[in-house]
N, C-alpha and C positions, 0 to 999 in steps of 0.2 A: 632484423626488421625495425624500421622506425615507427613510432606511434605518436599521436598527438593526444594529450590528456590534460584534464584539470586535476592538479595535485594540491594538497593542503600542506602548508609549512608551519602553521600556528594559528592562533586565534584570528579569525577574519582574514586570514592570509591564504587566499586561493590563487593559483597561477595556471594559466593555459600555456603549456609548454610542449615542445617536440623533443623527443629523446629516443635513444636506441634501446630496444629490448635486448636482454642478454640471449645468447644462444639457447635454444630449447633443449632440455634434458629428456631422457627417455621416459621419465615419469611425469612429464608435463604435456600440456596441450596448447597450441597456438590458436587463437580465435579472433574473429572480427566481431566487434560490437556494432549493432545496428541501431538499437534504441535503448534509452534509459529514462525511467520515470523519476523525477526528482522528489525525494521524500523529505518530510519535515525533520526526520532524524538526521539528514545531511545538513540541514540548516542548524540544528542543535550542535552537531559535531563541529561545524564551522565556528560557531560562537565560542565553544569551549576549548577547541584545539586539543592540546595534550592532556587537558583535565578531563576530557571525555574518556569513558572506560574502554572504548575500542580504538582510540587514537594513540599511537605509540608515544612514549615520553620524548623520544629523540627525533620527532617528526621534522624538526627544523633542519636537521642534517640529513635525514632520510625521509623525504616526503612520500606520501601515499596517495593513490588515486581514489577520488571520492565517487560515490554513486553505487547503489547496490540493488537497484530494481531494473536489471538489464537483460537483454536478449541479443542473440546474434547467430553467427554461423561458425562452426569449427573449420579451421583451415588445415592444420597439420596435427596429427595425433602421435604422441610418443609411443615407442614400441611397447611399453608396459601396459598401455591401455588400448592397443589396436584391436583387441578382440571384442571390446565393448563399445568403442566409439569410432565413427568414421568421418572423414572430411566431408563437408557439405551438410551435415546434420545441423538443424536449428536447436538452440539450447537456451536454458535459463539456469541461474545459479541460486541455490538456497544459501544466503550469506551467513546464517547462524551455524557455523561449522561445528562448534563445540569440540574442536580437535584437542584431545588430551586435556579437556577442561578449560581451555583458553577461550577468552572472549574475542580473540582476533577474528576478523571477518573481512571478506572482500568488500571494497567500497569504503573501508575505514583504515585498515591495518596493513595493507600490502602495497609494495611499490609498483607491482606490475599487473595487478588485476583490480578492476573497478569499472563501473558502468559508464563514466564520463571519459571515454577513451575510444580511439578508432580501432586499436588492436591491443590485445592483452595476452599475457602468458598465465595460463591457469596452473597453479601449483599443485603438487601431488596430493596434498591433504584434502583438497576439494573432492577429488575422486575417491580417496580412501574413505571419506565420510559419506559417500554417495550423495554429494551435494551438487554434482553436475548433472542436470536433468534435461533430457531431450524433449523437444516439443514437436508434435506432428500436426498441429492445427494450422490454419491459414494465417499469413502475415507474421509480423514480429511483435507488434506492440502488445497483443494479448499476453505473450510470454513475459514481457516486462512487468505487466500488471499482475502476473501470477504471484509475485512476491508479496505485494501488499494484500492481495486476496488471501494468501496463505496465513498472513497475520490475523486476519478476521476469522478464518477457519480455525486456527489454533485457539483463539479466544473462546469461540463457541465450544470447542472440545474441552477447554479447561474448566468451564462451569460445572458444578456438581450439586447433587441433592442427596438427601438421605431420608429413609422412611423413619417414622417415629420409633424410637427404641433401637434403631439399627445404626451401626457405624460403617456400613458399606456405602461407599460413594458411587452414586449413579452419575456417570460423566455425561456432560452435554446439557443443553437446555431441555426444559420439560416439553415433550410433545403434547400438543393440544393445550398448552399453558398460555400464560400471558407474558409478553415480552415488551420491555421499554428500551428504546435506544435514545439516550439523552445526548443533546448536542450532536445529533445524527445526520445533519444535512451537508456536512463537509465531505471531502473525498472518501475517507475511510468509513464514515457512516453510510454513504451511498453504497460502498462495497458490501457493507453488512446487510443492507436492505436487499440488494441484488442476490446475495448469498441465501438469505432466508427464503426468498421467493423461489429459489432453484434447488434447495437442499431437500433431502427427505427429513422427516421428523419436524414438521412445521408447527409453529404456535397457532393457537386459535385467534389470539389478539396480538397485534403489533402496533405500538404507539411510538412515533418518531417525533422528537421535539427539537426545536432550534429557535434561537431568538432573532434570526434573520429571515424575514418573510420572503425575500427574494430567493434565498437558498431553499426554503421549504417549497416554494412554488416550482422551482426547477426539479427538486426531488420528486414531487408528485407528478410532474410531467413525464419523468423518466419511468417511475414505478407507481402506476396509478392505483387508486383505491379499487377500481374495477378489475384491474389485472390481478391484484391480490385476492379479491373476492373469488375470482375464478379458480384460485388455488386453495380456497378454504380459509383464507386469513382475513380478519376484520382489521384493516389498516387505517390508522388515523394519523394525520399530521397536525401538530399543535405547537403554537408559539406561547411558551409559558410566560414570556414577558408581557403578554396582553392580559394576563389573568391576575386577579387579586389573591387567589389562594391556589396556586398551581398544583400543589401536592394533593389536596382534596379533590380538585377537578380531575387530575389524572387517575387517582384511585377510584373515582366514580365509574370509570369504564370497567372496573373489575368488581363492581357492587361493593366497593369498600375493602375488599379482602387484600388487595395489593398484587404485586407482580411476582411471578415465579422466577423471572430472570430480568435483570437490569444491567445495561451496558452504558458506561460513561465514556464519551468520546472527546471530552475536553478536560484539560487539567485545571479545573476551576473548583475551588473548595465548595462553593454554593451548589454546584451541580452534583458533586459527589455526595454531599449531605442530602440533597433532594432525592438522589437515587436510593440512599439508605432508608429514607422515610417512605419510599414507595414499595419496599420489599414486603412480600407476603410471608406468612409463617413458612420457614424452610426455604425462603427465597435466596438467590445468589446474586451478589453485586460484583460485576466484573469491571475493574478500572482499566480501561484499554489505553487511554491517552498517556503518553510519556511526558512527564513534566520536565522543564528545563532546570527548575530549582531543586537541588538535592534535599532541601528542607521542606518541601511541599507537604502540607498536612491538611486534614479535614476532620471534622467531628463525626464520630460514629456512635450510634446508640448501642452501647454494650449490654444494656438491659435486654434489648431484643436479640442480640447475639447469644445471650445466655438462655433466655426463656422462650424465644421464638425460633431458635435454631437457624438464624440467618447466617449466611456465609459471605466471605469476601475473598475474591481472587484477583490476580493481575497477571498479565502475560506480556512478554516483550518479544514479539516476532513469533513465527510459526516454526515447525520442524519439517523434516523431510517428508513425512507422511502428509502434512498439510499442503506442502508445495506440490506434491504429486497429485493430490486431490484437486488442487486449483488448476493445474495444467490439464488434467484429464477432463474437468468440467468445461474448460475453455475449448479443448479439442472437440468436445461433443456439442458445442454450441452456446455455452454461457458467454454472453457478450459484455465485456467490461468497458465498452466505449463510452458509456455514460459518465465514467470517472474523468475522462480527458476533456479539458477546456482550452488548453493552450498547446502549441507546438513550437519548436525552435531548434536551432543547430547548436553545435558544440560551443560556439562563440557566446551563446546566451547563458551558459551554465553559471558562471561566476555571479553575475548580477542577480539571476533568478534565485540561486541558492541563498544568497545573502538576504534578499528581500522577500523571501517566500511568504511569510505571514502577511505581508502588505499587499500581495497580488491576489485579487479576488478570484474566485472560481475553484475548480478542482485540480486534477493532476496536470502537471506541466511535463509534457512528453518531449524528450530531446532525441533528435536523430544525429548521431555523433559524426557522421561523414558530411553533414551539411553545414553551410554557412548561412544562418538565418536568425535574425533577432526573434525574440519570443513574440508570438502572435496569438491572440485569442481567436477561437473558431468563429465566434460571433462577429468578428471584424473582417472575415474573408470577403464578404460581399462588398463592403466599403472599399477595401484594398483592391478588389478585383476591377474596379473602375479604371484603374491605371496599370494594373499588373495582371497579365493573362494567367499566370500561375494561380493566383488567388481567385480569379474569376472561375476557373475550372474547379478548383477545390470547393468553392461555394456551391457550384452546381452539384458536385458529388455529395457533399454533406447534406444538402437540401433533400437529396434522395434518401438519405439515411436519418431522417428525423432530426436534422441539424447536428448530427453527431459525427465524430471521427469514425473511420472505418478502414477495413483492409483495402478497399478500393481506393480510398483517399491516400492511404499510406503508399500504395504501389505507385500512384501517380506522382506523389511528392518525391519519392526516391528516384523516379525516372527523370523528372524534369527540373528539380530544384538545383541550386548552385552548390556544388560540392566544395569542400575545403581541400587543402593540399594533400590530405591523406585519403 
């Protein structure tokens, strides 16, 4: 079977190509990709090429398919897995396989599996590591967003605390504690806010900061202070750039004691250091953001690390359990639509991936069988004046609080222009 896919050949060398998939083996599965959400990690991999830890050294001769936040439908299941998977099932993939300790991952390291493709061949190790996960909820795009949501879930699971005099780690954030999400109005920060509002074990206080007022306003429109209050959370949105002394101002919400859990969602030294200064005794700082610079550093107060028992952790992606949790929460009604601000077709992947930090908004959702330039949801109404497709999409999103939805997705897939695959 032929596929059309975006492959990486080296630094800033992405190519949209059509090629033949090899014949499927009995330990493999043939699948159709429907949607892929473009991740900042793909942008970083594009910049670094073979210097990236997950991109093969010989990628120039053996290009790999990029994109790792994808969902679709199984087409043909190899004999080895026919008792577990069936054609027609919807699926997502946990890309962090950890197969035999390797960093190889779909969307980075493999020639025939990745999100920015029309069809893929799922290799045996994905199933061996239980990383092919079925999805029973509505639509496709929620399953694409299960991977970034699983990264957030994994980060929350990685935080830990100890009682005075004890070495036993209590995993997770402090229930009824104070939580700060710094630089938290971007796509992953929004995912974290959404998760906190829907998880069990909620904090009593959640403070979200960002230096972009427009992003903060959008975050509050999606996840309001009133909504949080109804779930027992005192939620505050703060722009520290408007404050003379942001650390003391933020600490004042905790009566000066500091935060039991702090998450840093931007690879900025000042933000990391601010997070360290906000920690309460026994507090845990989670550095979530992935820096591009391998020499990225920030100053940490080791006096507090020693005498105040503060902790520092970092995670890079979720695991299978986190992914299963994300898919289960979405099948039960957790709506990740607030993360999506743009949609496009496979032809939009290269430019979008390369320019991702320059494009305002949240997640850029790609429908791989469509030919469509990247479009912001907020532009649907304007474009709809001359294009009936966007006119109807504007009507649908208006019904859903100006957000993407399963209804909008179904309409798009039915009426938008398909590519040759």
